[in-house]
MARLOTI-245317 format. One line per field, with one value per residue: residue number from 1; chain; x, z negated, y of N, C-alpha, C in turn. Coordinates in Angstrom, 2 decimals. Example, Ala and Ser with C-alpha at 12.3 -4.5 7.8 and 13.67 -1.06 7.14 Angstrom:
<recs>
k	1, 2
c	A, A
n.c1	13.19, 12.85
n.c3	-7.80, -7.08
n.c2	-5.69, -2.25
ca.c1	12.30, 13.67
ca.c3	-7.80, -7.14
ca.c2	-4.50, -1.06
c.c1	13.20, 12.90
c.c3	-7.80, -7.87
c.c2	-3.30, 0.03
</recs>
This chain:
<recs>
k	1, 2, 3, 4, 5, 6, 7, 8, 9, 10, 11, 12, 13, 14, 15, 16, 17, 18, 19, 20, 21, 22, 23, 24, 25, 26, 27, 28, 29, 30, 31, 32, 33, 34, 35, 36, 37, 38, 39, 40, 41, 42, 43, 44, 45, 46, 47, 48, 49, 50, 51, 52, 53, 54, 55, 56, 57, 58, 59, 60, 61, 62, 63, 64, 65, 66, 67, 68, 69, 70, 71, 72, 73, 74, 75, 76, 77, 78, 79, 80, 81, 82, 83, 84, 85, 86, 87, 88, 89, 90, 91, 92, 93, 94, 95, 96, 97, 98, 99, 100, 101, 102, 103, 104, 105, 106, 107, 108, 109, 110, 111, 112, 113, 114, 115, 116, 117, 118, 119, 120, 121, 122, 123, 124, 125, 126, 127, 128, 129, 130, 131, 132, 133, 134, 135, 136, 137, 138, 139, 140, 141, 142, 143, 144, 145, 146, 147, 148, 149, 150, 151, 152, 153, 154, 155, 156, 157, 158, 159, 160, 161, 162, 163, 164, 165, 166, 167, 168, 169, 170, 171, 172, 173, 174, 175, 176, 177, 178, 179, 180, 181, 182, 183, 184, 185, 186, 187, 188, 189, 190, 191, 192, 193, 194, 195, 196, 197, 198, 199, 200, 201, 202, 203, 204, 205, 206, 207, 208, 209, 210, 211, 212, 213, 214, 215, 216, 217, 218, 219, 220, 221, 222, 223, 224, 225, 226, 227, 228, 229, 230, 231, 232, 233, 234, 235, 236, 237, 238, 239, 240, 241, 242, 243, 244, 245, 246, 247, 248
c	A, A, A, A, A, A, A, A, A, A, A, A, A, A, A, A, A, A, A, A, A, A, A, A, A, A, A, A, A, A, A, A, A, A, A, A, A, A, A, A, A, A, A, A, A, A, A, A, A, A, A, A, A, A, A, A, A, A, A, A, A, A, A, A, A, A, A, A, A, A, A, A, A, A, A, A, A, A, A, A, A, A, A, A, A, A, A, A, A, A, A, A, A, A, A, A, A, A, A, A, A, A, A, A, A, A, A, A, A, A, A, A, A, A, A, A, A, A, A, A, A, A, A, A, A, A, A, A, A, A, A, A, A, A, A, A, A, A, A, A, A, A, A, A, A, A, A, A, A, A, A, A, A, A, A, A, A, A, A, A, A, A, A, A, A, A, A, A, A, A, A, A, A, A, A, A, A, A, A, A, A, A, A, A, A, A, A, A, A, A, A, A, A, A, A, A, A, A, A, A, A, A, A, A, A, A, A, A, A, A, A, A, A, A, A, A, A, A, A, A, A, A, A, A, A, A, A, A, A, A, A, A, A, A, A, A, A, A, A, A, A, A, A, A, A, A, A, A
n.c1	121.22, 118.01, 115.91, 112.88, 109.58, 106.62, 103.21, 100.86, 98.24, 97.31, 94.67, 93.18, 93.01, 95.50, 94.43, 92.22, 93.11, 93.94, 96.13, 97.57, 97.66, 99.93, 100.47, 98.76, 97.25, 99.06, 101.46, 104.57, 106.44, 109.77, 112.14, 114.99, 116.14, 117.73, 118.04, 119.02, 119.11, 116.67, 116.54, 115.42, 117.11, 117.16, 114.76, 112.45, 109.83, 107.40, 106.59, 106.82, 109.56, 112.45, 114.32, 113.65, 114.30, 117.06, 117.82, 117.19, 119.07, 121.44, 121.20, 121.20, 123.79, 125.25, 124.50, 125.56, 128.22, 129.50, 130.27, 130.61, 128.01, 127.45, 125.53, 123.02, 119.56, 116.53, 113.26, 112.40, 112.42, 113.73, 115.21, 116.79, 119.19, 120.59, 120.74, 122.35, 124.66, 125.38, 125.83, 127.66, 129.55, 132.66, 133.89, 135.22, 137.50, 138.25, 141.51, 142.94, 143.45, 144.83, 144.13, 142.16, 138.77, 135.89, 136.51, 136.16, 133.45, 133.33, 132.54, 130.66, 132.03, 131.38, 132.63, 134.18, 133.47, 130.91, 127.75, 124.67, 121.37, 118.27, 114.75, 112.27, 108.84, 106.37, 103.00, 99.68, 96.30, 96.36, 97.93, 101.02, 102.94, 105.43, 108.87, 111.84, 115.37, 117.98, 121.31, 122.67, 124.83, 128.18, 129.73, 128.38, 129.41, 130.19, 127.73, 126.71, 128.53, 127.90, 125.32, 125.86, 127.19, 125.19, 122.94, 120.26, 119.17, 119.02, 118.73, 118.38, 116.24, 113.41, 111.89, 111.99, 111.86, 109.42, 107.77, 108.00, 106.63, 103.97, 103.94, 104.26, 101.93, 100.12, 100.89, 100.54, 97.66, 96.55, 97.43, 96.16, 94.57, 91.71, 90.05, 88.55, 90.38, 92.50, 95.21, 94.74, 96.24, 99.32, 101.80, 101.25, 100.93, 103.54, 104.91, 103.68, 104.46, 107.27, 107.39, 106.25, 108.06, 110.65, 110.29, 109.75, 112.31, 113.60, 111.78, 110.15, 109.97, 110.99, 109.70, 111.10, 113.70, 114.41, 116.43, 117.89, 119.00, 121.80, 120.55, 118.55, 116.18, 114.01, 114.97, 113.85, 114.41, 114.97, 115.12, 117.18, 118.70, 119.57, 121.18, 123.22, 123.06, 121.94, 121.35, 119.00, 115.40, 113.69, 111.45, 108.55, 108.20, 110.77, 112.23, 111.08, 111.72, 114.46, 116.82, 118.11, 120.22, 122.74, 123.13, 125.93
n.c3	-172.18, -170.80, -169.08, -167.25, -166.01, -164.79, -164.39, -161.80, -159.44, -155.96, -154.03, -154.25, -156.60, -156.75, -156.56, -154.97, -152.48, -149.02, -147.26, -145.38, -146.27, -147.14, -148.15, -150.13, -153.32, -156.11, -157.51, -158.63, -161.02, -161.20, -163.57, -164.91, -167.90, -170.06, -173.44, -175.37, -174.33, -173.12, -170.41, -167.15, -165.18, -162.85, -160.36, -158.79, -156.64, -155.88, -154.71, -157.11, -156.87, -156.34, -154.73, -155.16, -157.88, -157.84, -156.19, -157.86, -160.00, -158.57, -157.66, -160.09, -160.94, -158.97, -159.44, -161.94, -161.48, -161.47, -164.04, -167.01, -169.16, -172.72, -173.75, -172.20, -171.91, -171.57, -170.88, -170.80, -168.07, -165.63, -163.39, -163.83, -165.00, -162.90, -161.15, -162.54, -162.75, -160.01, -159.38, -161.26, -161.53, -160.56, -157.52, -157.32, -155.83, -155.89, -155.89, -153.35, -153.88, -152.48, -152.44, -151.24, -150.14, -150.50, -150.79, -153.73, -154.10, -153.72, -156.47, -158.71, -161.42, -164.60, -166.11, -169.36, -170.85, -170.17, -171.51, -172.17, -173.22, -174.07, -174.79, -176.33, -176.58, -178.52, -178.17, -179.49, -178.94, -177.37, -178.88, -180.23, -182.10, -182.87, -182.45, -180.71, -179.96, -177.47, -176.58, -173.45, -171.67, -172.61, -175.87, -179.12, -181.15, -179.70, -178.88, -181.39, -182.11, -180.17, -180.97, -183.46, -182.63, -181.39, -181.26, -181.65, -181.99, -183.97, -183.47, -180.94, -178.36, -176.32, -176.64, -176.05, -173.25, -172.88, -174.34, -172.77, -170.56, -171.38, -171.60, -168.91, -167.77, -168.94, -167.85, -165.13, -163.67, -161.96, -162.78, -165.08, -167.20, -166.32, -164.80, -162.26, -160.92, -159.53, -157.17, -153.63, -151.41, -150.26, -149.73, -150.83, -153.49, -154.17, -153.80, -155.73, -158.01, -158.00, -158.26, -160.84, -162.51, -162.08, -162.37, -165.02, -166.07, -165.82, -166.37, -168.56, -171.83, -174.50, -177.57, -179.58, -178.87, -179.49, -181.10, -183.93, -183.86, -184.46, -185.37, -186.92, -185.73, -183.89, -180.87, -177.70, -175.70, -172.60, -171.09, -169.13, -170.11, -172.54, -171.53, -170.48, -167.92, -167.22, -168.49, -169.35, -169.55, -166.72, -164.52, -162.80, -160.22, -159.66, -159.74, -157.64, -155.38, -155.26, -154.15, -155.82, -154.92, -152.86, -149.43, -147.43
n.c2	106.62, 106.18, 103.95, 103.54, 102.60, 104.04, 103.42, 104.16, 104.94, 105.23, 106.36, 103.79, 101.06, 98.43, 95.84, 96.16, 96.73, 96.14, 93.81, 95.27, 97.87, 99.72, 102.19, 102.76, 101.98, 100.55, 102.76, 103.63, 105.50, 105.57, 106.15, 107.82, 108.93, 111.26, 110.88, 112.70, 115.34, 115.36, 115.44, 114.76, 112.76, 111.15, 110.21, 108.10, 107.47, 105.13, 101.79, 99.12, 97.56, 95.43, 96.74, 99.42, 99.78, 99.26, 101.39, 103.55, 103.24, 103.47, 106.13, 107.49, 106.86, 108.20, 110.89, 111.35, 111.33, 108.88, 108.29, 106.33, 105.60, 106.02, 104.29, 102.37, 101.81, 99.87, 98.47, 94.94, 94.40, 92.46, 93.24, 95.46, 94.63, 93.31, 95.47, 97.31, 95.77, 95.52, 98.19, 99.34, 97.39, 95.79, 94.52, 91.38, 89.28, 86.01, 84.55, 82.46, 79.02, 77.15, 74.54, 71.73, 72.25, 74.42, 77.90, 79.97, 82.27, 85.86, 88.03, 90.19, 91.98, 93.14, 96.06, 96.19, 98.45, 99.18, 99.37, 97.92, 97.50, 95.89, 96.31, 94.47, 93.94, 92.49, 91.58, 91.47, 91.13, 93.45, 95.17, 96.29, 94.15, 93.34, 94.21, 93.66, 93.61, 93.25, 92.75, 93.10, 93.75, 94.41, 94.73, 93.99, 95.58, 97.81, 98.84, 99.50, 101.50, 103.40, 104.11, 105.23, 107.49, 108.86, 111.62, 111.45, 108.89, 105.92, 103.32, 100.79, 101.71, 102.72, 104.91, 107.64, 108.04, 106.81, 108.49, 110.73, 109.84, 110.15, 112.94, 113.68, 112.63, 114.34, 116.79, 116.42, 116.13, 114.26, 111.84, 111.15, 108.85, 106.86, 108.67, 110.82, 112.22, 111.09, 110.54, 110.84, 110.74, 109.46, 110.83, 113.35, 112.66, 111.82, 114.24, 115.88, 114.51, 114.79, 117.58, 117.91, 116.49, 117.65, 120.40, 120.38, 119.97, 122.50, 124.55, 124.13, 124.64, 122.62, 121.70, 120.29, 120.76, 123.32, 125.86, 127.50, 130.74, 133.05, 135.29, 134.35, 133.68, 131.46, 129.93, 129.09, 126.15, 124.52, 121.20, 121.34, 123.46, 122.37, 120.38, 121.82, 122.88, 125.28, 128.62, 129.74, 129.92, 129.03, 130.75, 129.51, 130.59, 131.50, 129.12, 127.67, 129.13, 129.31, 127.23, 124.36, 122.89, 123.78, 123.84, 123.15
ca.c1	120.33, 116.88, 115.23, 111.51, 108.68, 105.27, 102.25, 99.73, 97.78, 96.90, 93.54, 92.46, 93.92, 96.14, 93.58, 91.20, 93.79, 94.22, 97.56, 98.22, 97.58, 101.17, 100.53, 97.70, 97.43, 99.99, 102.60, 105.30, 107.50, 110.97, 112.73, 116.17, 116.04, 118.72, 117.26, 119.52, 118.70, 115.34, 116.65, 115.13, 118.29, 116.80, 113.35, 112.09, 108.39, 107.04, 106.22, 107.73, 110.30, 113.87, 115.03, 113.39, 115.08, 118.47, 118.00, 117.19, 120.33, 122.48, 121.05, 121.68, 125.25, 125.76, 124.26, 126.43, 129.61, 130.07, 130.72, 129.98, 127.27, 127.72, 124.57, 121.85, 118.51, 115.30, 112.47, 112.99, 112.29, 115.05, 115.94, 117.76, 120.49, 121.27, 121.02, 123.51, 125.82, 125.78, 126.25, 128.82, 130.52, 133.73, 133.91, 136.43, 137.65, 139.20, 142.60, 142.89, 144.28, 145.58, 143.62, 141.04, 137.46, 135.42, 137.01, 135.15, 132.90, 133.54, 131.45, 130.75, 132.42, 131.03, 133.69, 133.80, 132.95, 129.50, 126.87, 123.27, 120.53, 116.85, 113.76, 111.18, 107.68, 105.39, 101.66, 98.52, 95.08, 96.76, 98.63, 102.40, 103.07, 106.85, 109.83, 113.18, 116.33, 118.98, 122.44, 122.87, 126.21, 128.96, 129.80, 127.46, 130.09, 130.16, 126.37, 126.62, 129.29, 127.14, 124.20, 126.42, 127.56, 123.99, 122.34, 118.80, 118.71, 119.78, 118.43, 118.10, 114.83, 113.03, 110.78, 112.06, 111.32, 108.01, 107.09, 107.94, 105.55, 102.76, 104.05, 104.04, 100.50, 99.43, 101.25, 100.10, 96.32, 96.21, 97.89, 95.40, 93.87, 90.26, 89.45, 88.36, 91.39, 93.65, 95.68, 94.12, 97.23, 100.60, 102.82, 100.89, 101.22, 104.99, 105.31, 103.21, 105.28, 108.57, 107.17, 106.02, 109.25, 111.83, 109.98, 109.91, 113.72, 114.07, 110.75, 109.29, 110.66, 110.60, 109.69, 112.14, 115.03, 114.68, 117.47, 117.85, 120.16, 122.46, 119.61, 117.54, 114.98, 114.03, 115.13, 113.36, 115.34, 114.49, 116.11, 118.35, 119.53, 120.20, 122.21, 124.27, 122.93, 121.52, 121.39, 117.74, 114.19, 113.36, 110.05, 108.22, 108.45, 112.22, 112.67, 110.58, 112.30, 115.92, 117.20, 119.10, 121.34, 123.06, 123.69, 127.12
ca.c3	-171.04, -170.87, -167.82, -167.41, -164.87, -165.19, -163.38, -161.35, -158.16, -154.94, -153.22, -154.99, -157.30, -155.89, -156.35, -153.99, -151.23, -148.06, -147.09, -144.51, -146.87, -147.88, -148.72, -151.13, -154.41, -157.20, -157.23, -159.89, -161.23, -161.77, -164.21, -165.77, -168.76, -171.11, -174.66, -176.18, -173.74, -172.51, -168.99, -166.16, -164.30, -161.55, -160.17, -157.54, -156.63, -154.87, -155.20, -158.10, -156.20, -156.68, -153.99, -155.81, -159.11, -157.45, -155.69, -159.02, -160.72, -157.71, -157.66, -161.39, -160.90, -158.13, -160.08, -163.11, -161.06, -161.72, -165.43, -167.77, -170.30, -173.98, -173.89, -171.34, -172.43, -170.78, -171.31, -170.33, -166.63, -165.39, -162.24, -164.27, -165.25, -161.62, -160.57, -163.25, -162.35, -158.65, -159.30, -162.10, -161.49, -159.57, -156.72, -157.54, -154.90, -156.47, -154.97, -152.83, -154.66, -151.59, -152.55, -150.35, -150.65, -150.19, -151.75, -154.55, -153.52, -154.44, -157.39, -159.43, -162.82, -165.33, -167.00, -170.78, -171.45, -169.82, -172.54, -171.76, -174.13, -173.71, -175.86, -176.08, -177.45, -178.60, -178.33, -179.80, -178.77, -176.79, -179.87, -180.48, -183.45, -183.19, -181.47, -180.86, -178.99, -177.01, -175.86, -172.19, -171.27, -173.64, -177.18, -180.13, -181.87, -178.84, -178.98, -182.71, -182.07, -179.38, -181.79, -184.48, -181.98, -180.85, -182.08, -181.71, -182.22, -184.84, -183.05, -179.51, -178.11, -175.09, -177.06, -175.48, -171.89, -172.98, -174.76, -171.61, -169.70, -171.82, -171.23, -167.48, -167.51, -169.36, -166.94, -163.77, -163.97, -161.10, -163.44, -166.30, -167.16, -166.25, -164.33, -160.82, -160.37, -159.01, -155.85, -152.47, -150.32, -150.76, -149.69, -151.80, -154.82, -154.38, -153.93, -157.04, -159.04, -158.01, -158.82, -162.28, -163.22, -162.01, -162.99, -166.46, -166.44, -165.82, -166.67, -169.65, -173.13, -175.33, -178.96, -180.38, -178.43, -179.91, -182.12, -184.64, -183.52, -185.54, -185.85, -187.73, -184.95, -183.08, -179.44, -176.93, -174.73, -171.67, -170.95, -168.36, -171.01, -173.49, -170.81, -170.04, -166.50, -167.08, -169.77, -169.60, -169.07, -165.38, -164.12, -161.67, -158.95, -159.45, -159.47, -156.34, -154.27, -155.26, -154.12, -156.82, -154.18, -151.73, -148.30, -146.86
ca.c2	106.82, 105.27, 103.69, 103.03, 102.80, 104.42, 102.99, 104.97, 104.40, 106.20, 105.92, 102.76, 100.16, 97.44, 94.67, 96.50, 97.10, 95.09, 93.53, 96.25, 99.20, 99.87, 103.54, 102.85, 101.03, 100.87, 103.64, 103.69, 106.48, 104.99, 107.32, 107.75, 110.11, 111.41, 111.14, 113.81, 116.61, 115.13, 115.76, 113.73, 112.75, 110.56, 109.85, 107.45, 107.22, 104.13, 100.47, 98.55, 96.50, 95.36, 97.79, 100.71, 99.82, 99.40, 102.76, 104.45, 103.14, 104.05, 107.58, 107.95, 106.73, 109.29, 112.20, 111.48, 111.26, 107.57, 108.14, 105.25, 106.12, 105.32, 103.21, 102.39, 100.94, 99.75, 97.33, 93.68, 94.21, 91.84, 93.79, 96.45, 93.99, 93.11, 96.78, 97.86, 94.97, 95.86, 99.60, 99.63, 96.31, 95.80, 93.31, 90.59, 88.16, 85.04, 84.16, 81.09, 78.08, 76.28, 73.19, 71.46, 72.65, 75.77, 78.90, 80.61, 83.50, 87.12, 88.32, 91.46, 91.87, 94.35, 96.55, 96.01, 99.68, 99.34, 98.80, 97.95, 96.72, 95.91, 96.32, 93.53, 94.18, 91.41, 92.15, 90.64, 91.93, 94.74, 95.99, 95.86, 93.58, 93.13, 94.76, 93.11, 94.13, 92.29, 93.35, 92.39, 94.01, 95.06, 94.10, 94.53, 96.65, 98.99, 99.39, 100.13, 102.74, 104.35, 104.59, 106.11, 108.75, 109.49, 112.68, 111.31, 107.53, 105.03, 101.95, 100.63, 101.98, 103.43, 105.76, 108.98, 108.01, 106.48, 109.72, 111.61, 109.35, 110.82, 114.35, 113.82, 112.42, 115.56, 117.87, 116.09, 115.62, 113.12, 110.61, 110.93, 107.57, 106.76, 109.93, 110.90, 113.12, 110.36, 110.96, 110.20, 110.71, 108.96, 111.88, 114.39, 112.13, 111.85, 115.64, 116.36, 113.87, 115.47, 118.92, 117.79, 116.03, 118.50, 121.69, 120.12, 120.14, 123.88, 125.56, 123.68, 124.58, 121.49, 122.17, 119.63, 121.19, 124.70, 125.99, 128.78, 131.55, 133.80, 136.29, 133.70, 133.42, 130.25, 130.16, 127.95, 125.56, 123.51, 120.12, 121.79, 124.26, 121.45, 119.62, 122.73, 123.18, 126.67, 129.34, 130.43, 129.26, 129.52, 130.89, 128.63, 131.29, 131.52, 127.75, 127.20, 129.90, 129.22, 125.81, 123.94, 122.33, 124.64, 123.09, 123.78
c.c1	119.24, 116.20, 113.83, 110.75, 107.29, 104.29, 101.24, 99.25, 97.33, 95.75, 92.64, 93.47, 94.36, 95.23, 92.50, 91.80, 93.97, 95.71, 98.30, 98.21, 98.80, 101.29, 99.32, 97.99, 98.45, 101.15, 103.29, 106.32, 108.67, 111.84, 113.99, 116.21, 117.11, 118.00, 117.75, 119.08, 117.28, 115.36, 116.28, 116.26, 117.92, 115.34, 113.19, 110.63, 108.08, 106.61, 107.26, 108.40, 111.75, 114.65, 114.85, 114.22, 116.56, 118.75, 118.03, 118.53, 121.47, 122.41, 121.52, 123.21, 125.87, 125.64, 125.13, 127.90, 130.28, 130.55, 129.95, 129.30, 127.62, 126.80, 123.42, 120.84, 117.33, 114.43, 113.08, 112.69, 113.64, 115.84, 116.98, 119.14, 121.26, 121.61, 122.24, 124.77, 126.30, 126.33, 127.55, 129.90, 131.55, 133.73, 135.26, 136.43, 138.67, 140.28, 142.44, 143.87, 145.15, 145.13, 142.47, 139.72, 137.14, 135.94, 135.86, 134.73, 133.28, 132.32, 131.72, 131.09, 132.13, 132.20, 133.26, 133.21, 131.48, 128.66, 125.42, 122.48, 119.07, 115.98, 112.62, 110.07, 106.73, 104.02, 100.64, 97.29, 95.40, 97.39, 100.02, 102.51, 104.52, 107.71, 111.20, 114.07, 117.34, 120.07, 122.73, 124.32, 126.92, 128.90, 128.82, 128.12, 130.12, 128.78, 126.20, 127.36, 128.56, 125.97, 124.70, 126.79, 126.35, 123.43, 120.85, 118.33, 119.63, 119.55, 118.20, 116.61, 114.65, 111.96, 110.81, 111.49, 109.83, 107.20, 106.98, 106.89, 104.22, 102.77, 103.75, 102.57, 99.69, 99.68, 100.70, 98.74, 95.92, 96.65, 97.14, 94.59, 92.36, 89.62, 89.29, 89.40, 92.58, 93.99, 94.97, 95.11, 98.60, 101.65, 102.52, 101.19, 102.71, 105.47, 104.89, 104.04, 106.65, 108.45, 107.03, 107.31, 110.36, 111.55, 110.05, 111.35, 114.09, 113.07, 109.91, 110.09, 110.11, 110.75, 110.84, 113.56, 115.36, 115.75, 117.40, 119.14, 120.75, 121.55, 118.51, 116.26, 115.14, 114.10, 114.73, 114.43, 114.61, 115.50, 117.35, 119.27, 120.26, 121.32, 123.33, 124.21, 122.52, 121.51, 120.08, 116.58, 113.81, 111.86, 109.79, 108.52, 109.94, 112.72, 112.26, 111.27, 113.82, 116.32, 118.27, 120.34, 121.58, 123.71, 124.86, 127.02
c.c3	-171.09, -169.50, -168.12, -166.13, -165.42, -164.06, -163.07, -160.04, -157.24, -154.14, -153.92, -155.65, -156.40, -155.58, -155.31, -152.63, -150.33, -147.89, -146.24, -145.09, -147.77, -148.55, -149.61, -152.24, -155.43, -156.72, -158.56, -159.88, -161.91, -162.28, -164.99, -166.57, -169.84, -172.41, -175.47, -175.63, -173.19, -171.01, -168.14, -165.13, -162.91, -161.55, -158.82, -157.63, -155.52, -155.52, -156.19, -157.50, -156.69, -155.99, -154.66, -157.09, -158.83, -156.96, -156.84, -159.74, -159.88, -157.71, -158.99, -161.45, -160.10, -158.82, -161.31, -162.75, -161.33, -163.14, -166.11, -168.99, -171.58, -174.15, -172.90, -171.89, -171.48, -171.44, -170.69, -168.86, -166.11, -164.26, -162.68, -164.48, -163.94, -160.97, -161.22, -162.88, -160.95, -158.55, -160.04, -162.05, -160.39, -158.84, -156.88, -156.59, -155.48, -155.46, -154.52, -153.60, -153.78, -151.64, -151.58, -151.00, -150.32, -151.22, -152.52, -153.95, -154.38, -155.32, -158.10, -160.90, -163.50, -166.21, -168.46, -171.42, -171.11, -170.87, -172.11, -172.67, -173.73, -174.96, -175.46, -177.08, -177.37, -178.93, -178.68, -179.75, -178.34, -177.81, -180.10, -181.93, -183.85, -182.06, -181.76, -179.75, -178.63, -176.25, -174.63, -171.72, -172.40, -174.96, -178.14, -180.89, -181.03, -178.86, -180.32, -182.74, -181.27, -180.17, -182.90, -183.90, -181.44, -181.81, -182.31, -182.09, -183.17, -184.49, -181.54, -179.28, -176.73, -175.39, -176.41, -174.06, -171.92, -173.45, -173.59, -170.61, -170.07, -171.47, -169.76, -167.11, -167.90, -168.39, -165.54, -163.88, -163.10, -161.71, -164.74, -166.15, -167.06, -165.90, -162.82, -160.15, -159.76, -157.59, -154.75, -151.32, -150.91, -150.81, -150.68, -153.22, -155.12, -154.58, -155.30, -158.17, -159.13, -158.61, -160.33, -163.02, -163.23, -162.45, -164.51, -166.90, -166.67, -166.39, -167.90, -170.95, -173.97, -176.80, -179.77, -179.96, -178.89, -180.99, -182.72, -184.37, -184.72, -186.14, -186.72, -187.01, -184.14, -181.60, -178.68, -175.96, -173.85, -171.64, -170.17, -169.21, -172.00, -172.83, -170.29, -168.57, -166.24, -168.45, -170.09, -169.13, -167.73, -165.23, -162.93, -160.34, -158.64, -159.07, -158.08, -155.17, -154.20, -155.26, -155.15, -156.16, -152.95, -150.62, -147.71, -145.34
c.c2	105.76, 105.19, 103.16, 103.26, 103.10, 104.13, 104.09, 104.36, 105.54, 105.61, 104.94, 101.84, 99.01, 96.26, 94.91, 96.87, 95.88, 94.90, 94.55, 97.67, 99.41, 101.24, 103.82, 101.85, 101.51, 101.73, 103.92, 104.82, 105.76, 106.15, 106.94, 109.04, 110.09, 111.75, 112.34, 115.16, 116.57, 115.41, 114.55, 113.76, 112.24, 110.16, 109.19, 107.04, 106.22, 102.83, 99.95, 97.33, 96.50, 96.47, 99.15, 100.84, 99.98, 100.82, 103.76, 104.42, 103.71, 105.57, 108.17, 107.90, 107.86, 110.64, 112.41, 111.32, 109.94, 107.34, 106.99, 105.86, 105.34, 104.12, 103.43, 101.40, 100.94, 98.70, 96.07, 93.40, 93.71, 92.46, 94.81, 95.83, 93.80, 94.45, 97.42, 97.09, 95.36, 97.28, 99.86, 98.54, 96.47, 94.45, 92.62, 89.40, 87.18, 84.67, 82.72, 80.20, 77.20, 74.84, 72.98, 71.90, 74.09, 76.77, 79.53, 81.94, 84.72, 87.40, 89.64, 91.19, 93.21, 94.80, 96.45, 97.26, 99.94, 98.63, 98.99, 97.02, 96.88, 95.85, 95.39, 93.77, 92.99, 92.01, 91.07, 91.53, 93.36, 95.68, 95.40, 95.39, 93.36, 93.70, 94.17, 93.66, 93.06, 93.04, 92.49, 92.53, 94.75, 94.31, 94.76, 95.68, 97.93, 99.65, 100.09, 101.45, 103.81, 104.93, 105.52, 107.47, 109.50, 110.52, 112.46, 109.91, 106.79, 103.57, 101.95, 100.82, 102.59, 104.46, 107.14, 109.01, 107.65, 107.69, 110.69, 111.14, 110.02, 112.30, 114.55, 113.58, 113.65, 116.71, 117.66, 115.39, 114.43, 111.79, 110.32, 109.64, 107.75, 108.11, 109.85, 111.79, 112.42, 110.81, 110.16, 110.03, 110.38, 110.07, 113.00, 113.93, 112.19, 113.29, 116.20, 115.76, 114.54, 116.86, 118.86, 117.45, 117.08, 119.94, 121.56, 120.36, 121.59, 124.88, 125.23, 123.63, 123.44, 121.89, 121.57, 120.00, 122.61, 124.73, 127.39, 129.54, 132.27, 134.86, 135.69, 133.38, 132.13, 130.62, 128.90, 127.46, 124.55, 122.36, 120.53, 122.65, 123.36, 120.65, 120.51, 123.09, 124.62, 127.31, 130.04, 129.55, 129.87, 129.69, 129.97, 129.30, 131.33, 130.14, 127.28, 127.91, 129.82, 127.76, 125.49, 123.38, 123.18, 123.79, 123.86, 123.83
</recs>
């Protein structure tokens, strides 16, 4: 699973906003994407804050039923480490020793099966000149085993979610760089972002996900099909009129 944030702005850029303009300026897409199926599992749109990152990881944990992923990766944004620790860790309360002094505080302990690694890019003159990785949680041998079991990666990376950032900018014209098509309203921007991301899951066949059937012909697949959530490409009209979550 790969985590990342994509920058955009609403109304005007952050440097031109006043202190009371909380619904203008920088607006980030916080994304959790499965690299094997290209499925966007979780999305949170808003300011780039610790609370937003924690909310993204919690939502991803909820949507995956609390299962531990083989490997989670992100850039070196340090909030992800604390968000993963708070979400996947177990609260441990040290027993009292009976000795004088203040008792030790309860703390979160990461299970050994949780593996998380980061990607660090070194830049010179706005160009990437070196890339290094670091294992934050889990053993190096566990990360190696996860990469061996992966169908798409042989090294720790965030290239799939970063590639999807480009796809989303192409699909949602208000996010195109250096244009006059940027969003003017905060709520409209969030709605357009959700429409772009989640219609991609069900209605957008991805070329690299196609497979050759028994008849020798190529069959298109969407991320939702690759993830086993559906068996066909949905039309936009069908997706918009049929709720994916049925309220009881």
